[in-house]
Every structure is written in C-alpha cells, then in structure tokens.
C-alpha positions as CSV (number, residue, x, y, z in Angstrom):
1,M,-26.6,-48.0,100.2
2,L,-29.9,-48.1,98.4
3,W,-33.3,-47.2,99.7
4,D,-36.3,-48.5,97.8
5,F,-39.3,-47.3,99.8
6,D,-41.6,-47.2,96.9
7,G,-41.0,-50.8,95.8
8,V,-39.7,-50.1,92.3
9,I,-36.8,-52.5,92.6
10,I,-38.2,-55.0,95.1
11,D,-41.5,-55.3,97.0
12,S,-40.4,-54.0,100.4
13,I,-43.9,-53.6,101.9
14,D,-43.5,-56.3,104.5
15,E,-40.0,-55.0,105.5
16,C,-41.5,-51.5,105.8
17,L,-44.3,-52.8,107.9
18,L,-41.9,-54.5,110.4
19,T,-39.5,-51.6,110.5
20,S,-42.2,-48.9,110.8
21,Y,-44.1,-50.8,113.5
22,N,-41.0,-51.3,115.6
23,A,-40.2,-47.6,115.2
24,Y,-43.7,-46.7,116.3
25,L,-43.5,-48.9,119.4
26,Q,-40.2,-47.3,120.2
27,Y,-41.3,-43.7,119.5
28,Q,-44.4,-44.1,121.7
29,G,-42.4,-45.7,124.5
30,I,-44.4,-48.9,124.2
31,S,-41.4,-51.2,123.7
32,N,-37.6,-51.1,123.3
33,G,-37.6,-54.7,121.9
34,F,-38.1,-55.6,118.3
35,I,-40.9,-57.6,116.7
36,E,-39.3,-59.9,114.2
37,T,-42.3,-61.5,112.4
38,L,-45.4,-60.0,110.7
39,E,-47.6,-62.4,112.8
40,D,-46.5,-60.6,115.9
41,I,-48.1,-57.3,114.7
42,P,-51.8,-57.1,115.5
43,K,-53.9,-58.1,112.6
44,Y,-55.8,-54.8,112.4
45,Y,-52.6,-52.8,112.3
46,R,-51.4,-55.0,109.4
47,E,-54.6,-54.7,107.5
48,E,-54.7,-50.9,107.9
49,F,-51.0,-50.6,107.0
50,Y,-51.5,-52.6,103.7
51,R,-54.7,-50.6,102.9
52,A,-53.4,-47.1,103.5
53,R,-49.7,-47.6,102.6
54,K,-50.2,-46.0,99.2
55,Y,-50.5,-42.6,100.8
56,V,-47.0,-42.7,102.5
57,R,-44.1,-41.0,100.7
58,P,-41.1,-40.4,103.0
59,A,-40.5,-43.0,105.7
60,G,-41.5,-40.6,108.6
61,E,-45.0,-40.5,107.3
62,F,-45.6,-44.1,108.4
63,F,-46.1,-42.7,111.9
64,V,-49.5,-41.3,110.6
65,L,-50.7,-44.8,109.7
66,Y,-50.2,-46.1,113.2
67,K,-51.4,-42.9,114.9
68,A,-54.6,-43.2,112.9
69,V,-55.1,-46.9,113.9
70,S,-54.5,-46.1,117.6
71,D,-57.0,-43.1,117.4
72,N,-59.6,-45.2,115.5
73,I,-59.3,-43.0,112.4
74,K,-59.9,-44.7,109.1
75,I,-57.7,-43.3,106.3
76,D,-59.8,-43.8,103.3
77,S,-58.7,-40.8,101.2
78,Y,-55.6,-38.7,100.6
79,G,-57.4,-35.7,102.2
80,I,-57.7,-37.5,105.5
81,F,-54.1,-38.6,105.3
82,R,-53.0,-35.1,104.5
83,K,-54.9,-33.6,107.5
84,L,-53.2,-36.2,109.7
85,L,-49.8,-35.2,108.3
86,E,-50.5,-31.6,109.1
87,N,-51.6,-32.5,112.7
88,N,-48.5,-34.6,113.2
89,S,-45.9,-32.6,111.2
90,G,-43.6,-32.2,114.2
91,V,-43.3,-35.9,114.6
92,I,-42.4,-36.9,111.1
93,T,-38.7,-36.0,111.1
94,D,-38.0,-37.7,114.5
95,F,-40.0,-40.8,113.5
96,Q,-38.0,-41.0,110.3
97,K,-34.8,-41.2,112.2
98,L,-36.1,-44.2,114.1
99,F,-37.2,-45.8,110.9
C-alpha cells in the first residue's frame, strides 16, 4: 500500500478533498453517506480547501480546514493554521482514522 498525501507521485488533491470532506461530514455527524463528486461539495469549501491545502501535513489535519470554513475563519497564514491545530489537537488522531 502506498500513501502519497503530498502529491509527489501523483496529484492527489481532488481525492484528498473528497475523502477528507466525507470524513468531516461523518466526524461531525452530518452524514453517514458518501459524496462521490467534487461538484457535490459546496463551492466555498472547495475553494478554501484548494487555497489552504498547502498547510496540511498528516491527513488528520484536514479537519482544521473544514472547521475553519464552518467557523468563518480564513486561513491565510501558517500561524493561523498552527493556532487552529493547537485548538483542535484532540481531534486530529480520531479524524485521521476516518480519513
């Protein structure tokens, strides 16, 4: 099995978007179903994901991107992302398991 989260081997950004968004919906108890196409993800979530994806390292950190969008927080620096990571550190491991 090979994991290529950073896109070195292939560009996996769209797959990461779908997988992480579905994990977020499941983690938040919003849905147990699965979204299968990018178009089914709200445009603002997609835009913010693509814009702030560069800050994410392990898969569990994707939670912070969606939490920021739902809380109307714009991640426009690594400092903001780091603070959100600290505030949500207890969630990262559980979220990563869903991912």
